[in-house]
N, C-alpha and C positions, 0 to 999 in steps of 0.2 A: 672389378679387378684392379683398376687404376687406383682407386681409393685405398686399397690394401697395400699398395706399393709405396705410397707417399710417406707414411710414418717411418719406413725403413731408410728413406733418404734424409730425413730431417736431422739425424745426428751430425751429418756432414754439412748441412746448410741451415741457415737461420730460419728459413721459411721455404716451403715447397707448396706451390699451387698448381692445380690443373685448370686449364681453360679450353674453350672451344671456339672455333671460328664461325660455325653455323650449326643450326639445328639442335643445340644443347646449351645448357647454362652451367657455370657462369661463362660469360663471353670473354674473349681475349682482351678486348679493350678495357673492360671493367676490372679484370684482375690486374692488368698491367698498371693502370692508373691508381688502383688501390695500393699497390706495392710502392709506387713512386711517392704517393702522398703519405704513405706509412713510414717514409724515411729511408727506404732501402736505396743504397747508392751503387750497388753492384747487382745487376739482375741478369741472369742467363736464361735465354729462351731456347728450349730444346724441342724442336718440332717433331712430334711423335707421329710421323708419316712414313709409310713404307716406300712410297713413290715420291718423286720430286716433281710434282705438278704445280699448278698455278699458286696454291697456298704457299708452298716452299719457296718458289722463285719470285713471286710477286707480292702476294697479300701480306705475308708476315714481314718481309724486309721493308715494305712501304709503311707499315704501321709503326715500325721502330726506327726508321731512318734518321730522324732528328732527335732521338732520345739518347743522350750521352751515357746514361746509367745501364744501358742494355747491350748485351753481347749475344749475337745470334750464333748458336752452335750448329754443327752439321745435323741434318735430319736423320732420324733413326735408320731408315733404309739404306743410307749411304755408308754405314759403318761396316767395316770388314768383319767384325765379330758376329754380325747377323748370319754369315755363312756357317760359322761354328754352331750357332744355335739351331739352324735348320738341319745341318748334318747330324747333330746329336739326336734330333727327333726322328730322323730317317732310320728305318730298320732295314737290315739286309734282307734281300728277297729269299 
């Protein structure tokens, strides 16, 4: 599903990559370093997490803390629009 969404984002962005922190490839560090070494000077990290656990509060910020090219965006679950998505999927009883 995620791979089918990426091409839809690319007209607005020069490059869109998905990465993972654990148990899947490509890894976050690998993708981030590839983008930096590929000459990207403005990188936005969008944590696709519903909840704000350890990855959102600690792991991701720690990985990008000293990298000037990177902006950390709010995680997916923190967005108010998520309530609209959920309510659109709910059916009246």
